Every structure is written in structure tokens, then in C-alpha cells.
N, C-alpha and C positions, 0 to 999 in steps of 0.2 A: 218686573218694571225697571228700566234703565233710567237713573236719575242723572248721571253725568258720565262722560267719557274723557279720560286723559291719556293723551298719546301724541305721536308725531304726525304732522300733516304730510300725508303721502302725495296727494294731488288735489287740485282745485279746479273745478269745472264751473260753469255758470249755475248758480243755484245749488251747488253740491260740493262736499268736500269728503275726501276719503282719508279716514284716521287710521293710523296703524297703532293699535293698542296691545302691546306685548305679542306681536306677531299675528294679531287677528285684525283683518281689515273691515272697517265699518264705513258704509255709505250713509252720509248724514246730509239731509237737506237743510240749506241754510239761507238766511236773508242776505241781501247785499251789504247790510250794516255789519253782519258778523264776518263776511268774507273780506271786508276792508281791513279787519283786524288780523288776518291770517296770511302766512307766507309759507310756501312749502319747505319742509325740513325742520320747522320749529315745533317744539313741544307746546301743547295747548290743552286746557281744560275746557270742554264745551258742555253746558247745562243741556239735558236732553228732555224732550217731550216724546215719549214712546207712544205712538199712535196705532192701536190695534183694532181691526175690523174683522169681520167674518172671513174675507178673502184677502186681506193684506196686512202687512206690518211695515210701518215706516218710522223713521227716526228723524226728528227735527231738532237741529242744535242751535244754540244761542250763546254768544260770547258774554252777555250780561244777564243778570238775574230779572232786571227790569224788562228787557225784550222778551224774555221767556214768560214772565207773568202776563205781559200784555197780550202776546200770542194766545195764551190759554184763555184769557178773558174773551178775545175776539172770536174763538172757535165755538163759544158758547152762544153766540148770536145765531139766530135762525138764518139759513142760507149761506153762512160763512164757514166753510170747511177748512181743513189744515192747508190746502193749496192756496186759498184765497187768504187765509191768515198770514201765510209767509210772504205772499205778495204784498199785503198791506204794510207789514213790518219792514219789508224791503223798501217800500215807496217813500216812507218817512221815518226819521229817528224816532225812538220810543217817546222821548219827552215832547216831541212836536205832536204826536199822535195824541198822546194824553191831553195835551193842551187843546187841540182841535175837538176831541170828544167832550171835554168838560166845558168848553166855551161854545158848543153846539156849532161848530164851524164846518158845516157839511160841504162847503166849497172846497176847502183844503183837502178833506177826505176824498172827494170826487176826482181829484186830480191824479190820484194813485191809479195806474193801469189796471183795468178790469173791475174798478169800483164805480158803480153808477150812483146817480143821485139817491135813488130809493135805498140802495144798500148802505150808503153813508148815513142816511137819515135813520135806518134801522139800527145801525151800529151806535149812533148817538142816543137814540130812545132807549136801547136795552143796556147801555154801559155807562151813560152819563153819572148815574148814582153808584155805580159799582166799582169805579176806579178809586179805591182807597189810597191812602198814603203810601201803602207798601208798593204800588205800581208807580207812583209819581217819583219816588226818590230812591228805589232800591238799587239802581245802577250806579248810585253815587252821584247822579246829575239830577238836580230838583226839576219838578215839572214845569216850573216858571223861574226865570232868571238863569244865570249861567250862560255865558256867551258861547257862540260857535267856536271862537278861537280857543276858549278854555276846554271845550269839549274835545277839540282836535288835539291840542297839547296833551291833555289827560290820556288820550288813547295812544299817543306816541310815548308818553312816560311809562304807560303799562307794558309797551313793547321793549322797555330797557333803555330808552333814551334819556339823557339828562334833561332836567326841568328847563334850563335856560335854552338849550338847543332845541328842544321840542317846542317851546313857545315862539322862538324865532322863526322855525320852519312853518309853524302853523299860520303865523301872521303873513309870511311870505306867500304861502299857498293860497290864502284867502284873498290876496291882493289880485290874483289872476283873474281875469274877466269870465274865463269859461268855467270856473269852479262855482257850482250852484249848490252842492250838497255836502254834508259832512264826510260821507265815504270818499267822494272825489277829493276833498281837501286833504284827508289823511293820506290817500295814495300820492298825491302831488307832493306833499310834505315829506313823505318816505323817498321819493325820488331825489329830492334835495339832500336828505340825510345820508343816503346810500351812495353819494358820489365819491 
């Protein structure tokens, strides 16, 4: 069982990243939240869920422990497989998902592409009591509180930028009208920082 992979990002595609781990290439399916943290050529450690069936083997990679734990809880829900699980964690940041499930907010979950009202209600029913503290705070971001700008700045700091420049870029990115999600804000902030 593969628990994590540490290597260089060789290539990034939509929903997938290729990691060079000491000369061996791994194709890892990832969420848009994780992709927002990656750049070709950088060294990264991805936490891995190794999914094995009779006919297939797939690797799902996560930048944060919180996102991985949430994905693993989601795929225990009847009718939610790994493909749906990765779609769900792509659709909303982990702390927003935890909040939506614990507050029984089916409307927010239904906004994720491919998740209908019934699936959203089933996720809430099966997980509302199972999302313990470890999922709510494991990524370093509490399930409630913590502003979006703090989240974006924190992500930029983890990429090696100084705290002050990360905070400035995060605030500037979030003032853009078209920025609606954390990954989009991170990408925009990176475009300011890499000028």
C-alpha cells in the first residue's frame, strides 16, 4: 500500500499529475484544490490513497491530510466511488465541505458538478456524525473560522513566499471580481508574485 509519494512534478493535466519519484513516473489523480498548490518542476510530497479493485489500480493524491481524510470518508458513502469523491473534493475546499456536511447544507453540496440532491442528502446522512475533529482541523485550517485570505496566504507561504508578500498577494487576488474559489485566488496571487 502506498501512503505517500515524494518527487518532482513532471507534468500537470486536468485532474492528474505525473510525479517523478527517483526516475519512476507515477500518474496520480488529484483534485483541483491540490493542483492549485502544484507547479511543474517543483518537489512535492503528496499523500496517497491507493485504490485497488479486481480489475484496476489507481492512485489518488492529496496536498493536505485533511483533504485525504475527507476523500476517504466520502468513498465510504453508498454510491460515492473514488471518481465522485475526487469530484466532490475538487468542487469545494475541505473545510467548506466539512461545514456543509456538519450543518446539513445539502444545497451547497448539490452545487458540486455531478452531485445531485439525493447524493448530497445521503452524504450528509451517512457522514454528519462521522466527521470528527481530525477531519475538521487536520490540514491546519479549522472547520469553522479562518478567512479565505488566510487560507490563500497560508498556501502561498507553504510554497516558500514570505508571509507579508503572501498576505498582500492573497488580498489583491481576492479583490478581483472573477475570483470565486480558493484555488482561483491562489493561481491569481501566484501570477502577481511571479511577475
